[in-house]
C-alpha positions, 0 to 999 in steps of 0.5 A: 348505661352503667357499663358504659359508665364504667368504660368512659370513667376508666378511660379517664383515669388512664389518661389522667394516669398519663398526664400525670407520669408525663408532667414530672420530669424525674418520673419521664426521664427515668422511663426514657433513660430505659429506651434503646438509642433509636427509639429516643431520636424518635422520641425527640419529635413528640414536643418540645420538651421531650426534645429538650429533655432528650438532648441535654448533654446530662441526660446523654451521660445517665443513659451511657451510665445506665448502659456501660456496655460498649455499642456494637456498630449498627452498619458502615460507611463507605466513600463511593466517590473520589475526594476531589468530587463535591460533595462525596457521596457515601454507600450504607451498609446496614448489618440487620437484614430483616430490620433495614434502616435508612442511614443518617446521611449520604454526604457530608457537607458542613456548614462550618466548613463551607470552603471545603469541596468535600469532606473524608472520613479520618476515624470512627470512634466509639459513636463519633466520626472523626473527619476532615476536609479535602487533604487534611495535611496541608493547613487551610483543612480543617478538622471537625468532631460528628455525631451522625445520630444526633446531627452534632458537629464541632470543629477542631482549631487547627493544629500549629502547621509549622511542621507537617502533620502525618495523622490526627486521631480521635480519643474517645471513650464514653465509658470513661468520660463524655470527653474526647482528645485528639492526638496530633502527629506531627514533624518535630521542630527540635529534631530534624527527622523525628516526630512530635505528639501535639493533644488536644482535649474538648473538655478544655477547648484547646488549646493544642499542646506538646506532649513528651520528647521528638521521637522516631519510628517507621510508621504511618500515622494516618490511620491510628485506631483508638483502643484500650485507652492508647492510640495504635499505629502498625509498623510497616509490612509487620515486620516493625513494632507496632507502637501506641500512645496511651493518651491518659498517661501521655506516653508512647510504647511499643508492641513486638512485631505483627504475625507474619510470614518470616519467608514473605512480608505481610500485607496489612488487610484489616486493622480495627476496633470493636466493642473494646476489641482489636483485631488483625488481618494479613495476607501474604501476597494474593487475596485467600479465603483462608486467613486467621484473624488475631487479636491484640492482647489487653496488656499489649504485649502481642497477638494471638490467633482469634478466629480461623476463616475459610471462606469456601463456602461463600465461593461456592455460593458466589462464583463471581469472586472466583477469577478465571485467569490469573492477573498478577496486577490485580493480585489473586484468583479471589476477588474480595475485601474484608470491610470490617470486623464487628464484634458484639455483647456475645461471643457468638454475634462475632462477623466480618463483613466482606466485599465480593464482587457487587456484594457484601456478605456478613460471614459469622467468625464462629458458625462460619455461616454467612448473608447477603447483606445488599447489592451495591448499586452500579456494580455491573461488572462481577469481575472487580470490587466496587471500594477498592483500597477504601477504608469502612466506617463503622456506625455505633448510635451514639447521645454523645454531646460533642 
């Protein structure tokens, strides 16, 4: 009886201690701030009090300050139906083959944009998705910033549409600020054949304002990549200088031509940012299994070779990548595409996500090892890629408020 009483007394003391800890907001917050984002999302369902605490914008800022390093992506979103379909469906590729998690969404349908037949992802930027309704260059289309982790959404006021819009890019760096900016490149109203930049800031909630003077360029502004404080655009075929816009200083700059073979025009195979690194892959003519991964220098003075890739071992494991007959229309002897380059906190964690017929492969850029990530559903024809000419958008867990 005495031993039993001691056990009961100890349990009662433990319960009381837990209740005391849970009743002190400052102490509970300090504990929660030490947890990963995935756990925090689950803990929102513990109680209304925990939901209120974790959903507080100030909590997101404190969590970012406690964990300042750039966050690596944990998966990819790929649009798997035409943007004309209603709604657009997305395939999700999970990077961790030992801990499979479900996608935060399979379709995007925003209540604030009921007129949109389909929502398109334009860009992934440090945990936020920049989206639009179909055909974003047209006056009736809307722009949105969406956090797929928290499901928070904001609709951006429409920029002036008196001139053609060539591209709209999101600029967001949670290590600097919880606010973001949107950079719009449109035709100049003052100088024929020139461009003009407009900026929207979330901290002031608009309005859009003109930045700088009109400028001339030979660039495609649809696929701007935000890195190192600037939005970057590549020149055509790697022969024109790359262009960047420093968002804080509101200043345009140029980088020399991308690495290329002077005798051939290079096709940009991949251009993207991950964990504060900007990488580029170019191929010449048909897809190949040997190529370089380039990285932009921090001062934007040019590109350096970062990795040498040899996918010969992958072709041996998956011979369906090799064409039995050369089809000049389809472009080469190998059936492959690079979906994304993912950098991590450690150098040895760098890998590329490779699409081959019916499958996605994770190829480590340092150890040269690889593993199958998934099989694509409905990929019956082993001779072709399911996702032709589409962009893959990184999923980075984030508590940031939009």
